RODOVEX-990999 format. One record per residue: x, y, z of N, C-alpha, C, O in turn. Coordinates in pm, whole numbers, plus 32768, in hexadecimal, padded with zeros to 4 digits. Atoms other than C-alpha are relative to their C-alpha. Layout:
XYZXYZXYZXYZ ...
This chain:
80397F9C8059555C4CD1E9347F9D7FBD7FA17F337FF77F86 8058804A805A54BF4BCFE8477F7E7FDD80477F127FEA800E 807680247FB153D24B5DE9577FA6807A80127F2C806F800C 804D7F847FF053674CC5E98F7FB780237F807F42804B7F84 80407FE3808053224CF5E81D7F907F9C7FE37F287FC07FAC 80678065801352614BADE8117F85802080567F148010802A 806F7FDA7FA651914C20E93C7FB580787FC67F3B807F7FCA 803E7F89803B51564D6EE8927FAA7FD97F867F3C800D7F76 804C8031807350E64CBBE74F7F827FB9802F7F177FCC7FF6 807480487FC750024BDBE81F7F97806480327F1F8052801B 805C7F987FCE4F6C4D0EE8C77FBC804A7F8C7F4480667F91 803A7FBB80754F3D4DBAE7767F997FA87FBA7F317FD97F8E 805F805D803D4E934C83E6E97F7F7FFA80527F127FFA801A 807680017FA94DAA4C77E8187FB180817FF17F36807F7FEE 80437F7F80144D5E4DE9E7EB7FB780017F7A7F4680317F6F 803B800680854D1E4DAEE6787F827FAB80017F1D7FD07FC5 807680587FF54C2F4C8FE6C97F8E804980467F1B8043801A 80667FB67FB54B784D69E7C77FC5806E7FA97F4B80827FAA 80317F9580584B614E89E6CB7FA97FC57F917F417FFD7F70 8050804080684AE44D9BE5BB7F787FD480367F127FE37FF2 807F80297FC349DC4D10E6A87FA5807980187F2D80747FFD 804D7F857FE949704E70E70A7FCC80387F7B7F5A80657F72 80267FD18085496A4ED2E59A7F8C7FAD7FCA7F2C7FE47F93 806C8058802E48914DA3E5457F7F801E804C7F1480228010 80767FE07FAF47A64DF6E6667FC280857FD37F48808F7FC7 80317F7D802B478C4F62E5F67FC27FF97F747F5D803B7F59 803A8012808547504EF9E48C7F767FC0800A7F197FE77FC4 808080447FEC463A4E12E5007F988062803A7F258066800E 805B7F9D7FC445A14F25E5D87FD780687F987F63808F7F92 801E7FA0806945BB5019E4B67F9C7FC57F9C7F3E80087F72 805A8042805F45144F1EE3CE7F727FF8803A7F1180117FF3 808480077FBF43F94EEBE4C87FBD808980057F4680957FE7 80377F797FFB43CB5062E4F77FD880317F767F7280747F65 801F7FD8808A43D5509AE3807F7F7FBE7FD27F2E7FFE7F8F 807C8046802642C54F94E34F7F88803E80467F1D8050800A 806D7FBE7FB741F25035E4607FDE80867FBF7F6A80AB7FB3 80167F80804242235184E3B47FB17FEE7F7F7F5280387F65 8048801A807D41B450F4E2657F6F7FDB801B7F1480087FD6 808980287FDC40855054E30C7FAD8079802A7F3B80897FFF 80497F887FD14025519AE3B87FE680607F8C7F7C809E7F85 80137FA880744059525EE2767F8E7FCD7FAA7F3C801B7F79 806E803B804D3F72516CE1BF7F7B801380487F158031800A 80797FEC7FAF3E775182E2DC7FD080907FF37F5880A97FE6 80237F7380103E8152FEE2C47FC6801A7F767F6280617F69 80327FEF80893E5252EFE14B7F747FC87FF47F1C80097FBA 8085803C80043D2A5203E1737F9A8056804A7F2A8069801C 805A7FAB7FB13C9352E3E27F7FDF80807FB47F6C80AC7FB4 80197F86804D3CBE5418E1A67FA37FE47F8A7F4A80357F6D 8059802380703C1C5368E07D7F717FEB80317F1280177FF2 808580177FC53AFC52F9E15A7FBF808580247F48809A800B 80357F7D7FDA3AD4545BE1E07FD4804F7F857F6D80927F87 80257FBA807B3AD154E7E07E7F7F7FC87FC57F2A80137F96 807B803E803339C853EBE0137F88802B80547F1F804D801E 806E7FD57FA738F35440E1447FDD80927FE67F6880B77FE3 80187F738019391F55B2E0FF7FB380137F7C7F5780647F75 80467FF8808138B35582DF947F707FD0800E7F14800B7FD6 808880327FE9378954B2E0047FAD806880497F39807E8028 80487F9A7FB5372A55C1E0FC7FDC80757FA67F6E80AC7FB0 801E7F92805D374656CBDFEC7F8A7FDB7FA67F32802E7F8C 806E802B8056366155FDDF0C7F7C7FFE804C7F1480278018 807A80037FAF356855C7E0267FCD808D80177F5580A7800B 80287F757FE93568573CE0757FC6803C7F807F6080817F84 80327FCB807F353E5792DF057F747FCA7FE27F1B80157FBB 8084803C8018341C569DDEE37F978038805E7F2680538035 80607FC97FA03379571FE0207FDD80917FDD7F6A80BB7FEA 801B7F768027339F5886DFA97FA180047F877F4780587F82 80598005807532FD582BDE5B7F737FD580297F10800C7FFA 8083802D7FCF31E75771DF0F7FBB8071804C7F428086803E 80387F907FB431B7589BDFF77FCC806C7FA17F6380A77FB8 802B7F9D806431A45983DECA7F7B7FD57FC27F2080267FB0 807C80338039309A58A3DE317F8D800A80617F1D802E803B 80697FF77F9B2FD85898DF767FD5809180167F5F80AC802B 80227F727FF12FEB5A13DF977FA8802E7F8C7F4880787FA1 80517FDD80752F625A37DE367F737FC680107F0F80087FF4 808180427FEC2E4F593DDE877FAD804A80697F36805F8057 80467FB67F962DF659F9DFC77FCB80867FCB7F5B80AF7FE8 802B7F8080392DEB5B42DF0B7F887FEC7FA57F29803A7FA8 8071801E80582D065AA7DE067F827FE180517F158010802F 807480227FAC2C245A18DF157FC8807C80467F4E80898053 80307F847FC22C135B69DFC57FB680577F9B7F5080947FBC 80477FB5806A2BB45C0FDE7C7F787FC27FE57F1480097FD8 8080804580172AA85B07DE417FA0801C80737F298033805C 80547FE67F8B2A275B39DFA57FC8808E7FFA7F5280A48016 802E7F7580092A155CB1DF727F93800E7F947F3180557FA8 80667FFC806A29565C80DE2A7F7E7FC380307F127FF88015 807980417FCD28655B92DED57FBA805680687F3F8057806E 803F7FA67F9D282B5C8ADFF17FB680737FBA7F4880997FE1 80417F94804B27E05D9DDEF87F827FCD7FBC7F1B80107FB9 8075803B804226F85CB5DE397F917FE780667F1B7FFD804B 806480167F97264F5C57DF817FBB808380257F4180868035 803A7F7E7FDF261C5DC8DFD57FA1802F7F927F3780687FAC 80567FD9807125925E04DE7A7F7D7FB180037F127FE97FED 807980537FF924A15CDFDE9F7FA7802A80747F2C802B8068 80517FD27F8D24365D59DFF77FB680817FDE7F4280948001 803F7F81802823F55EB0DF677F8D7FE57F9F7F21801E7FAD 80698022806023315E1CDE457F8B7FBD80477F177FDA802A 806A80457FB622715D39DF347FAF806280537F348059805A 80477F9F7FB0221F5E5AE0167FA480547FA67F3380747FCB 80547FB3805F21A15F1EDEE77F8A7FAF7FD07F1B7FE17FC6 806E8058802C20D65DF6DE6E7F9C7FEB80717F237FED8059 805A80137F8F20495DBBDFCB7FAA807F80137F3380768033 80497F827FEF1FE75F2BDFDD7F96800E7F937F28803E7FAE 80627FF7806E1F3B5F1ADE887F8E7F9E80177F1A7FBB7FF9 806780647FE81E865DDBDEED7F9E803380697F26801A805D 80587FCC7F961DFA5E84E0247FA9806D7FC77F5780A68010 
C-alpha cells in the first residue's frame, strides 16, 4: 500500500511539473502576444496621428487653393472689365476717327 501511495505521489509530482512547464510556456506566449498587441496598438496610434496630420495638411492646402482661386477669379473679372472698357474706348476712337476722316475729306 505504501508503494502504491509513493507511486501516486510520484505521478502527481510529474503531473505538477508538466502543468508548471505548460503554465510557464503559456505565460511566455501570453507575454509575447501582449507585447505584439502593445506594438500594434502603438503602430495604430502612430498611423492615426499621421493620417490626422495629412488630413489637416490637405485641409490647409484646399483652403489655400480656394483662396487663391477666389483671388484669380477676382483678377479675371477685373481683367474682363478692363477689356470691355478698352473695347468700348476702341469703338469710340474708331467712331471719332471715322468722323474726323469724313471731315478731312
